[in-house]
C-alpha positions as CSV (number, residue, x, y, z in Angstrom):
1,M,13.4,33.3,49.2
2,I,16.9,33.7,47.9
3,R,18.7,36.3,50.3
4,G,22.1,36.5,48.7
5,I,25.4,34.9,48.4
6,H,26.4,33.2,51.6
7,H,30.0,32.1,50.8
8,I,32.6,31.2,47.9
9,G,33.9,27.9,47.9
10,M,37.5,27.0,46.9
11,N,39.5,23.9,46.6
12,C,43.1,24.1,47.2
13,R,46.4,22.0,47.3
14,D,47.7,23.3,50.6
15,L,44.8,24.4,53.1
16,E,47.2,25.9,55.8
17,R,49.3,28.1,53.2
18,M,46.1,29.0,51.6
19,K,44.4,30.1,55.0
20,R,47.6,32.1,55.9
21,F,47.5,33.8,52.5
22,Y,43.9,35.0,52.6
23,C,44.2,35.9,56.5
24,D,47.4,38.1,55.9
25,A,46.5,39.3,52.5
26,F,42.9,40.3,52.9
27,G,42.3,40.2,56.6
28,F,40.1,37.1,56.7
29,E,39.6,35.3,60.1
30,P,38.9,31.8,60.8
31,V,35.3,31.2,61.8
32,D,36.0,28.2,63.7
33,D,38.7,25.4,64.1
34,G,37.7,23.6,60.6
35,F,36.2,20.5,59.8
36,A,37.1,17.3,58.1
37,W,35.5,13.9,56.9
38,A,36.3,10.6,55.2
39,G,34.3,7.7,54.7
40,E,31.1,9.4,55.3
41,P,28.3,8.5,52.6
42,V,26.2,11.6,53.6
43,M,29.2,14.1,52.7
44,D,29.7,12.0,49.4
45,H,26.1,12.8,48.6
46,I,26.1,16.4,49.6
47,V,29.2,17.2,47.7
48,D,28.4,14.7,44.7
49,V,31.8,13.1,44.9
50,P,32.0,9.3,45.8
51,G,34.6,8.3,48.1
52,S,35.5,11.9,49.3
53,A,37.8,12.7,52.0
54,A,38.7,16.3,52.8
55,R,39.5,18.8,55.3
56,G,38.4,22.6,55.5
57,C,37.9,25.8,56.9
58,M,35.5,28.8,56.9
59,L,37.1,32.4,56.8
60,R,35.3,35.5,57.3
61,A,35.9,39.1,56.5
62,G,33.0,41.5,57.0
63,S,30.1,39.9,55.5
64,C,32.2,37.8,53.0
65,Y,32.9,34.2,53.6
66,I,35.3,31.8,51.9
67,E,35.0,28.1,52.6
68,M,38.3,26.3,51.7
69,F,38.7,22.7,51.0
70,E,41.7,20.4,50.8
71,Y,40.6,17.1,49.3
72,S,42.7,13.9,50.0
73,S,40.4,11.8,48.1
74,P,39.8,11.3,45.2
75,P,42.6,12.9,43.3
76,S,41.6,15.8,41.1
77,D,41.7,15.5,37.2
78,L,43.0,18.9,36.8
79,S,46.6,19.9,37.6
80,R,46.2,23.5,37.1
81,P,43.9,26.0,38.6
82,L,40.9,27.5,36.3
83,R,41.6,30.3,34.0
84,P,39.6,33.4,33.4
85,N,38.4,32.0,30.2
86,D,37.7,28.5,31.5
87,R,34.0,27.6,32.2
88,G,32.8,27.8,35.7
89,Y,33.7,30.1,38.6
90,T,37.0,31.6,37.8
91,H,37.7,34.6,40.1
92,F,36.3,36.8,42.8
93,C,37.0,40.4,43.1
94,I,38.3,42.6,46.1
95,D,37.6,46.3,46.4
96,V,40.4,48.3,47.6
97,T,41.0,52.1,48.4
98,D,44.7,52.4,47.2
99,I,45.3,50.1,44.5
100,E,49.2,50.6,44.0
101,A,49.9,50.3,47.9
102,D,47.4,47.4,48.1
103,I,48.9,45.5,45.1
104,A,52.3,45.9,46.8
105,H,50.8,44.5,50.0
106,L,49.3,41.4,48.3
107,E,52.6,40.8,46.4
108,A,54.5,40.9,49.7
109,C,51.9,38.1,50.9
110,G,52.6,35.9,48.0
111,M,50.0,37.1,45.3
112,T,51.7,37.4,41.7
113,F,50.6,39.8,38.8
114,G,53.5,38.9,36.5
115,D,54.9,41.9,34.8
116,R,51.7,43.7,34.6
117,T,50.4,46.6,36.4
118,F,46.8,47.9,36.9
119,V,44.9,49.7,34.3
120,D,42.7,52.8,34.9
121,V,39.7,52.4,32.7
122,G,37.9,55.5,34.1
123,H,35.2,54.1,36.3
124,V,37.7,51.6,37.8
125,S,41.3,50.7,38.2
126,T,41.6,47.1,37.9
127,L,44.2,44.1,37.5
128,Y,43.8,40.2,37.7
129,G,46.4,38.6,40.0
130,Y,47.0,35.1,41.4
131,D,47.2,33.7,44.9
132,P,49.8,31.0,45.7
133,E,48.0,28.3,43.9
134,G,47.2,30.2,40.8
135,N,43.6,31.0,41.6
136,V,42.5,34.2,39.9
137,I,41.8,37.2,42.0
138,E,40.7,40.7,40.6
139,V,41.8,43.8,42.6
140,Q,39.6,46.9,41.7
141,Q,39.5,50.5,42.9
142,C,36.3,52.2,42.0
143,A,36.4,55.9,41.0
144,P,34.4,57.8,43.5
145,A,30.6,58.3,42.7
146,N,30.4,56.1,39.7
147,G,27.4,54.1,40.9
148,F,29.3,51.1,41.7
149,T,31.3,51.7,44.8
150,L,30.6,49.3,47.8
151,E,29.2,52.2,49.5
152,E,26.8,53.2,46.7
153,L,25.8,49.6,46.2
154,R,25.0,49.2,50.0
155,E,22.9,52.3,49.7
156,R,20.9,50.8,47.0
157,A,20.4,47.3,48.5
158,P,17.4,46.3,50.2
159,A,17.5,45.8,53.9
160,L,17.7,42.1,55.0
């Protein structure tokens, strides 16, 4: 039985910088001391990357988990992060209560939004931005009682 999404995985170039950013910006906390592997055929099998070597950590904020990896082998074929229009997982979204103040906080932590500001489309105010490595993060503030706030979604969710 599928119970739901457990975590989001993210590959990064500088694990310590990204760990600091996600803890400072979003309040994530490390679950443990982290992990690492190299020269382990079982890990190559699990991640489907022959000759893999990486270190990583699991972070938690509420019931949301992010698993971060910094691979040292093999090198990536991409020199840039995925963009919103690329195939694959391209962003995750955080829900905020004061989008203007929260964007200012995120910028102080190292997130960038270019010269753009959030857009209010009625049911939600939203804007895509970039973490220090260019990964896309959507920041949204839902209008009250629109059927899509986290509180309303929790009320409709079946108990696990």
